[in-house]
Each structure stands twice: as C-alpha cells, then as structure tokens.
C-alpha positions, 0 to 999 in steps of 0.5 A, spaced: 508 480 511 502 480 506 499 481 499 493 485 498 490 484 491 483 488 492 480 491 486 483 498 485 483 502 478 490 504 479 493 500 484 495 492 482 497 490 489 500 492 496 505 488 500 505 490 507 509 488 513 505 490 520 511 489 524 516 493 520 511 498 518 513 498 511 509 498 505 510 497 497 505 499 492 505 496 485 501 501 480 498 498 474 501 500 468 498 500 461 499 493 457 503 491 463 509 494 460 513 495 467 511 495 474 511 502 478 513 500 485 513 505 491 516 503 497 514 507 504 516 506 511 513 509 518 506 507 516 501 506 521 501 499 523 494 499 525 492 501 518 496 496 515 493 491 520 486 494 518 488 493 511 489 485 512 483 484 516 478 488 511 478 484 504 473 489 501 477 495 503 479 500 497 486 500 496 486 507 493 482 510 498 487 506 504 493 508 500 491 516 500 489 516 507 494 512 510 500 513 506 500 519 502 496 524 507 500 523 514 506 527 515 510 521 518 510 517 512 517 517 508 519 514 502 524 508 502 529 505 498 
C-alpha cells in the first residue's frame, strides 16, 4: 500500500494497494471542511504500479483513465 500526493487541482491524494487492486481517492474540498473519500476495487494492478513508480504523473489524468473509464472497476465500501 502506498500514498500518492502528486499535484492535482481536484485530488488531494490517493491511497492504493497493488496486491488487492484497491484505490481510495481523497478529493480536495473548499476550506478543508470535509474529506470526500471514494473507494474502488478491481482497479488494474499494472496501472497502480505505474502510478507508484511515476511521481510526475497527473493524479487527475490517472484517475480518469484507470478508475472512471474501465467497466471492470467497481465502487467499494
């Protein structure tokens, strides 16, 4: 499990687990009043590993291409 804190205009940070294929995305909020957390499962392990080794990758672009677009990704509790 690792935490990715690259710069992004709407994502604060991502916590990802390569072995389980799970991702928790924490969105930025105005004034840091509340944390918006979204959890996903069945995310590509290869995509998670790619995020871990590329610190200059845009979190928003990664999130859109590897979490929102693929049909296999499901929301988790």
